[in-house]
Steps between C-alpha positions, in 0.01 A plus 500: 500500500713289730788669666806497255724350771259224559505424123878497510492251789263280302748511208781395719294214639408399153854512384626257770847436634835447333520336164772492226330334211721485183198530279419837660674794337464680836767274653529470885180634645353539859169637581480621135828705524746387237879518497471737201290747704737477786792566280331803347423635845842409636374286788806326626339351806790292616754770445750295292530755221265322238138426471421148435271206605627516847362854538177390355470229772526788761204695367225528769124519433502864639786594269314343200195704581706819525668434166180429319320810650781729401637353172206312354210732609594848572785562271331340190196714571246234556331715768389727215299231341124450565423295804362215301842437348751573776513166688525292175749726327711509823486123531602471131776749532665296772462194280597654161628853541423744214301233312217565755468847365538395127216253561283793615608727228429239228148439654435872509587514128271213431228690678542799267742732692829617332773404745870440436589146609828569673458351845508835682201647682479863385231748462377345179447160670358650817246697305402215264463259794276749689287552190472126439405443865226755477374349174509142632524523886384147549714332235844672478643289775375181369634597146839559636505178690386304185782682301741389774382135459541529118854629544592213714352242259684671202817498699468123565401439132828648393722360785443134587720530813246747643200282461547356845401839644178495301407130540568286799661154480144351565359692195321763701537876488841618607605796697507749218130430406368479856684826579343682207153359570516613867444852364189422283139426583431118519296503180804593292725220644555203259311192582726188540383384152579835336843506662577146381389595149728810507811305601435189304754592225781504766474123513 
């Protein structure tokens, strides 16, 4: 597996610079670090007594990598998952927090393991993931990436304001979908025709 710090740097690169999109519940964000995360961690980078968008603007790539490694990889327990899952679950945790784990837990339930869907990586989830990986070593990572993609589609189905993250203005695959598909083998990625069919109901 690729070094986890290298994975964190790739996530930072994928997230990009400062944005403050009113349609994004994350609010002001830089390198993937949201203002909500910074408030939770008490990161008052400009020392003015509060944590706001101005603090987000000060976040460096190095700081973002450190935040992700500590609070989105080690503390949630992602390093305890099988190697085939770590990079994708880590990337999804940065993007969606505990939903990343719930997606995995629901997938494990669908595969036949009894797992509580609570967004927490405990012994039950670690054991079930390890057993699933041994049972399907060449498929679990793809299955999780597909479940990620399905989660994004379902979210966009329910929330029209989020569709711009799943479909570009020119009609092609948006960042959410390409992000999920980056963690699956090419044969599982949607063709352009299949993608257009999936999003046709969005108008």
